[in-house]
N, C-alpha and C positions, 0 to 999 in steps of 0.2 A: 494712355494709348496702347492698344494691343500691338505686339510685334508680329509681323507675318514674314515667314521665311520665303526665300526664292532660290532658284538656280542662278548661277553666274555664267552666262553663255558668251560674254564679250568683255573686252577691256573698257573700263570706265575711267574717266568721263570721255564721252565723245567730244571732239574739239569744237570750239566756237571760232569762226573766222570772220574778219572784217572784210566786207566786199567793197574795196576801195574804188575800183574802176566803175562798178555798177552805181555806187553812191554818187560819184561825179557825173556819170551819164544821166541819171535821173534828176540831178540838181535838187535833191530833197533831203530828207532826214538821213542819218547814218544807218546803214543796213548791215547787219551781222547775220550769219547763218550758223545754226547748231546742226552739226553733221550726224544726225541719227540715221542717215543712209549708210553709215560706216559701222553698223553694229555687227558686221561680219559673220552672220550665220545665215545660210541659205540665200545669199546675195543681199542680206541686210534689210533694214527698215524699222519703223517704229514698233511693229508688232512683236519684235524680239523682246522688248522690255516687258510687254504684257504677258508673253508666254513664259517668261522666267517664273512668274508667280503661278500662272494657270497650270503649267505642267507639273510643278512640284506639288501643287494641291491635288492633281489627278493621281500622281504616283503615291503620295502619302495615304490616299483613300483607296488604293489598290484597284484603280481603274486600268483596264488593259487596252482599251480602244478609244481613240480620240475622234469625235465627230465635230465637224464645224461646217459653216456655210459661207457662201460668197458668190461673186460673179465669176464667169469663166476665166478672167484674168486677175483674180483676186491675189493681192500681195499677201494678205493674211493667210489664205489657204496655202500658198506656196511655202511660207515660212513655217506654218504649222506642220506641213508634210515633211519638210527638211529636219525639223527638230524631233518629230516622231521617229524618223530614220535614225537620228543620232542617239535617241534614248531606247530604241528597240520596241516602240509601241506601234500598234496597228493604227493607220490613219484612214478615215473615211470622209470624203468631201462631197457635200451635196451642193451643186452649183445651179445658179439661176439659168433660165433659158433652155435651149435645145442643144444637143451635142454639136460641137463645131466640126466642120469638115477639115479644118487645118489644126494640126497639133503643134502649137508654137507658143513662145513666150512662157508665161507662168503655167499655163496648162501643160506644156511639155515638161516643165520642171516638176510639176506635181507627179507626173508619170515617172520621171527619172528617180524621184524620191520614194516611189513605191506606193503612192496613195491609191486607194480604191475610189472611183469617181462615179457619182450618179448625177444626172441632170433632172432638175425639177420640172422643166417645161413651163415655168412661169418666171416673170421678172419681179413679182411681188414677193419681197423678202419675208413677209409674214407667212405666206403660203410655203415658201421654200423651207422655213423653219418647221412648219407643221409636217411637211413631207420628211424632213430629216429626223424628226421625232418618231415618225412611223417606221422609218428604216432602222433607227436605233432600237426600237422595240423588237423588231425581227431579229436583230443581232443578239439582243438580250435572251430571246427564247432559245437561241442556239448555244448559249453558254458564255457569251462575251459580257464584259461589264463596260458599257459605253459611258464616256464623259463628254457631254455636249457643250461646246464653246460657242457662244453667240456670235453674231455678225461682227467682224472686226475685233473680237476679243473684248467687246465693250461690256464689262461687268464690274461688280464691286471689287473682285480679286484682280482682274486684268488691268484695271485702271491704276492699280497701285504702282505699276511701272512708271507712270507719269507723275504720280505724287513724288516718287523718288527722283525723277528727272528734274522736276521744278527745284527741288533742294540742291541737286547737282548744279543746276544753272546758277543759283544764288552763290554757291561756293566759288564757281568760276568767275562770276562778276566781281566778287570780293578779291579773289586772288589776282585777277588781271586788271583790277581797278577800272571796270567798265561801268557804264551808266545806261541801263536798259529801261525804257519806258513802256514798251509794248512787246508782247510775244504774239506772233502771228502763225497760225497753223491751218492746214487743210483739214476740213471736218467731213468725215464720212458717217460713221455710226456714233461718233461723239465720245468714245472712250478716252482718247488722248486728251481732249479738252477737259473732260470731267476730272481726270487725274491732276492736271495742271491747276485747276480751280481749287482742289483740296490741298494741293501743295501750297498754294497761295494762302489759304486759311491757316494752315499750320505755321507758316512763317510770318504772318501778318504783313505780307508784302504789298506794295502799292502798284506793282507792275500790272498793267491791264492786258488781259488775254483776249485776242481777237480770233474768232474762227471764221473761215471762209468755206461755206458749204459746197460740196461737190455732188451731193446726192439728195438730201431732204430739204424741203422748204423750211424757213426760219422757225415757224411755230412748232412744227413737228420735231425739229432738231433740238430746240431749246427744251422741250418737254423731256426728250430722251436724256439730255445732259443733266437736267435737274434730278430725274429719277436715278441716274447712275451715280450722281454725287451722293445722294442719300444712301445708296448701297455701299459706296466706299466709306462713308462716315460710319456706317453700321459695322462693316468689316473691321475697321480700326478701333471701334468702340470709343469714338471721339465724343467729347462733351460739347464741342463747338458746332455751330450750324453755318450753312451758307446763306448769307443774307444779301449779297450783292447781285446785280444783274448779270446776264450772260450776253456778250456781244457777238452777234452772228450776222454775216453778210451772205445773202442767198441769191443775189442778183447775177452771180457769175457762173451759175450751174449751166446755163445755155440750154441746148435742146435735151439734155439729160445726162445721166451718169455715164462716164467713160466716153462721152462724145466731146472731143476738144473744140474749144471756141477759137476765134482768131486771136483773142487775148492770150489764150493758152499757148498757142504756137509762137506768138510773139515773145512771150516770157521765156519759153524754152530756147529760142534763138538768142535773145539778149543775154540770158544767163550763161549759155554755152560760149558765146563769143566774147563776153566781157570778163568772165571768171573761170571758164573751163569746167564748169559744174553742170552735170546733166540733170534736168528735171523730167518728170514723167508726164504723160498727157492726161492722166486720170486724176491725180491728186495734186502733186506739188506744182505742176505746170499751170493748172487751173487756178490754184490758190495764189501762186506768185503773180499770175496775170491779174488777178483781182487786186493784189497789193499794189502793183504798179499803177493800176487805174486809180486807186484811192490816193496814192501819192500825187499823181497828176491832177487830181481834183482838189488838192490842198487839204485833204483830211488831216494830214500831219504837218507840223511845222518843221522848218529846217533844223531846229534845235533838238528835235526828237531823235531817239535811238531805238531802232526796231530790230528784234531778233526773230528771224524766220526759222522755224524748225523744219529741216529737210527730212521727210519721213520715208524716203526711198521710193522704190517702185520702178526701177530701170526696165525690167522685162516688158512693161506695158508699151514701150516704144514700138514693138513689133506690130501692134494693132493699128498703127497710123495708116490711113488710107493713102493711095498713091497721090491724090490731090493735096493731102496734108503734107506729105513728104516733099512735094514740089515747092512748098513754102520756104524750105531751107536752101 
């Protein structure tokens, strides 16, 4: 297996906590949380692990400008901008939709971190990527050397962060004498899920990985994950292949990306009041809402042990509507 180097932006491992009160409240399986919201760079989140690899790759290859794409309240874009500031790199963000009248949340943080921001005028991320590539070409013509990071950092190199995270989890399980049957995550672009699947291959683990989609329908997301797994395997020069299925639930997306459902708001309220942990309305709230629903539908037995990976995203709370806020 090929060794790939990375930056070290935060203290590892992030903790695993047993959610005792929540477990009792749901009267179901034991629930644990992996606190990847505590990766303590630019307000933290799962993208930090990916960017440790992506940013070192960019610098090693002498790129001076980082381009990436996302929604107006993208956690990935916010963390990319913060790390670019830390490393002294120019950051250019191409965001979906039209310019917002309110400068708040992640969008405000992007500005604080000094990112240059363009709006694509489209919510189709394929179009957003094409527009970003065109803008990057213009920067190239003026002497910059742009490095384009895909949506959510979902790439063969970026997903290495969660290959490493899966191995980290196994070490914690052994050290703390835990018994984990399932890992549950929010799935946007699929890069986190892909890395975990490759970590599972490398370790011959029997833990089942469950993704709860917040953006793409199941067939589209599964295809993205399979393609990304192939990229990761190629980057690592592995002789093994991924032969198992991908488990995705897409029935919790609701009306669309970044639009919280009643289950989302309920999950945020329950987690906050039972464990003092904040979930966001775009990723973790929607995914944990789905997990609660699956538990209530008896998808898991009371003997099961579930590890939910908290992928961060606190600034997204500012985008809650007044009616959503009234729920609390």
